[in-house]
C-alpha positions as CSV (number, residue, x, y, z in Angstrom):
1,M,112.1,-88.3,-18.0
2,N,114.4,-85.3,-17.2
3,H,114.2,-83.9,-13.8
4,I,114.0,-80.2,-13.3
5,V,116.5,-79.1,-10.7
6,T,117.1,-75.7,-9.3
7,V,120.2,-73.8,-10.0
8,Q,120.1,-71.9,-6.8
9,D,123.4,-73.4,-5.5
10,A,125.1,-72.6,-8.8
11,V,123.8,-69.0,-8.8
12,T,124.6,-68.2,-5.2
13,A,127.7,-70.3,-4.7
14,F,129.9,-67.3,-5.2
15,A,127.8,-64.7,-3.5
16,D,130.4,-64.1,-0.8
17,F,133.0,-63.2,-3.4
18,M,130.7,-60.9,-5.2
19,E,130.1,-58.6,-2.2
20,P,131.9,-55.2,-2.3
21,T,134.9,-54.9,-0.1
22,N,135.2,-52.3,2.6
23,A,137.5,-50.3,0.4
24,E,135.0,-50.3,-2.4
25,L,132.2,-49.2,0.0
26,N,134.4,-46.4,1.3
27,A,135.1,-45.3,-2.2
28,I,131.4,-45.2,-3.0
29,E,130.7,-43.3,0.2
30,C,133.4,-40.7,-0.7
31,A,131.9,-40.3,-4.2
32,M,128.3,-40.1,-3.0
33,P,128.1,-36.2,-3.1
34,V,129.2,-36.4,-6.7
35,I,126.7,-39.1,-7.5
36,L,123.9,-37.1,-5.8
37,A,124.8,-33.9,-7.6
38,D,124.9,-35.7,-10.9
39,V,121.4,-37.1,-10.2
40,E,120.1,-33.6,-9.4
41,L,121.6,-32.4,-12.7
42,L,120.0,-35.2,-14.6
43,D,116.6,-34.5,-12.9
44,A,116.9,-30.8,-14.0
45,H,117.5,-31.9,-17.6
46,I,114.8,-34.5,-17.6
47,V,112.2,-31.9,-16.5
48,T,112.9,-30.0,-19.7
49,L,112.9,-32.9,-22.2
50,D,109.3,-32.4,-23.3
51,R,109.1,-28.7,-23.2
52,T,111.0,-25.5,-23.8
53,P,113.0,-24.6,-20.7
54,T,111.7,-21.6,-18.8
55,E,114.0,-19.2,-17.0
56,L,113.4,-21.1,-13.8
57,D,114.4,-24.4,-15.5
58,E,117.6,-22.7,-16.8
59,R,118.5,-21.5,-13.4
60,R,117.8,-24.9,-11.9
61,I,120.1,-26.5,-14.5
62,R,122.9,-23.9,-14.0
63,R,122.6,-24.4,-10.2
64,A,122.7,-28.2,-10.5
65,R,125.7,-28.0,-12.9
66,R,127.6,-25.7,-10.4
67,R,126.8,-28.2,-7.6
68,A,128.0,-31.1,-9.7
69,L,131.2,-29.3,-10.6
70,A,131.8,-28.2,-7.0
71,A,131.3,-31.8,-5.8
72,R,133.8,-33.1,-8.3
73,V,136.3,-30.4,-7.3
74,A,135.8,-31.3,-3.6
75,L,136.3,-35.0,-4.3
76,V,139.5,-34.3,-6.3
77,N,140.9,-32.0,-3.6
78,R,140.0,-34.6,-0.9
79,A,141.8,-37.3,-2.9
80,A,144.8,-35.1,-3.6
81,G,145.0,-34.1,0.1
82,T,145.1,-37.8,1.2
83,S,147.7,-38.7,-1.4
84,L,150.2,-35.9,-0.7
85,H,152.5,-36.3,2.3
86,G,154.6,-33.8,4.2
87,G,152.1,-31.0,4.4
88,A,152.2,-30.1,0.7
89,A,148.4,-30.2,0.4
């Protein structure tokens, strides 16, 4: 007779090593405006999947695209500002 054993210890044995580090959490937090802007853009596109986009839909997509691009520019500028030394930013 074979005994059925749990594999809980094998699955969770490395759970501490699989947690994100503080640096990774900080990077996610810095990128959160870009992530949220991309989600808003995807939502705007999803609304128009099953119908012809109206003028309001097109404005919503354009607005969401501009917000996503602005969030990316802000992230790049923030990253460039922290990497440049000597007041060159």
